[in-house]
C-alpha positions in Angstrom: 6.6 -4.5 -36.4 9.7 -3.4 -35.9 8.0 -0.5 -34.6 6.4 -2.9 -31.9 9.3 -4.3 -30.9 11.7 -1.0 -30.3 8.7 0.1 -28.1 8.5 -2.8 -25.8 12.2 -2.8 -26.0 12.5 0.5 -24.8 9.8 0.3 -22.0 11.7 -2.9 -21.2 14.9 -0.9 -20.3 12.9 1.9 -18.6 12.5 -0.2 -16.1 15.0 0.2 -13.3 17.6 -2.8 -12.7 16.7 -2.9 -8.7 13.3 -4.5 -10.2 15.2 -6.6 -12.6 17.0 -8.0 -9.3 13.9 -8.5 -7.5 11.7 -10.3 -10.3 14.6 -13.0 -10.4 14.6 -12.9 -6.3 11.5 -14.1 -6.4 12.1 -16.7 -9.6 14.9 -18.0 -7.1 12.7 -18.3 -4.0 9.7 -20.0 -5.6 12.0 -22.4 -7.8 13.7 -23.4 -4.1 10.4 -23.7 -2.5 9.0 -25.8 -5.6 12.0 -28.1 -5.9 13.4 -28.6 -2.8 11.2 -28.2 -0.5 8.6 -29.4 -2.9 5.6 -26.7 -1.6 3.1 -27.0 -4.2 1.9 -23.2 -3.8 5.7 -21.7 -3.7 4.3 -18.6 -3.9 3.2 -18.1 -0.5 7.3 -17.8 0.9 7.8 -15.0 -2.0 5.1 -13.4 -0.8 5.9 -13.7 2.7 10.2 -12.9 2.0 8.9 -9.9 -0.4 7.0 -8.1 2.4 9.6 -9.0 5.1 12.0 -7.4 3.2 10.1 -4.6 2.4 9.4 -4.3 6.3 13.2 -4.4 6.9 14.0 -1.8 4.6 10.7 0.6 6.3 12.1 0.1 10.0 16.0 -0.3 9.7 16.8 2.4 6.6 13.7 4.1 7.3 12.9 4.4 3.9 8.8 4.0 2.3 7.9 0.9 1.4 8.9 0.2 -2.5 5.6 -1.5 -3.7 6.9 -1.8 -7.1 10.0 -3.7 -5.6 7.6 -5.8 -3.8 5.2 -6.0 -7.2 8.2 -7.0 -9.2 9.3 -9.8 -6.5 5.9 -11.5 -6.2 5.6 -11.4 -10.1 8.7 -13.3 -10.2 7.8 -15.6 -7.9 4.4 -16.1 -9.8 6.1 -17.0 -13.1 7.7 -20.4 -11.3 4.2 -20.6 -9.7 2.5 -20.9 -13.2 4.8 -23.7 -14.0 4.4 -25.6 -10.9 1.0 -25.8 -12.2 1.1 -26.6 -15.5 
């Protein structure tokens, strides 16, 4: 059991810190739209914001789309969306 825990912890530490921030921001956006705005499908604004942020990086900063950033943001919003459905 300890080996499994260490393996999972090592995998988690191997993920870049920016992906953690994207995940947290996705959760915050979804929570805002779920609680304050009362939107039932709060994952849609998360997808829109994540996509717009990546488009901004592509056009202004001239870097290619980081699909892992987009995925981490959407996964963060998906966690909150699951709580909304429950």
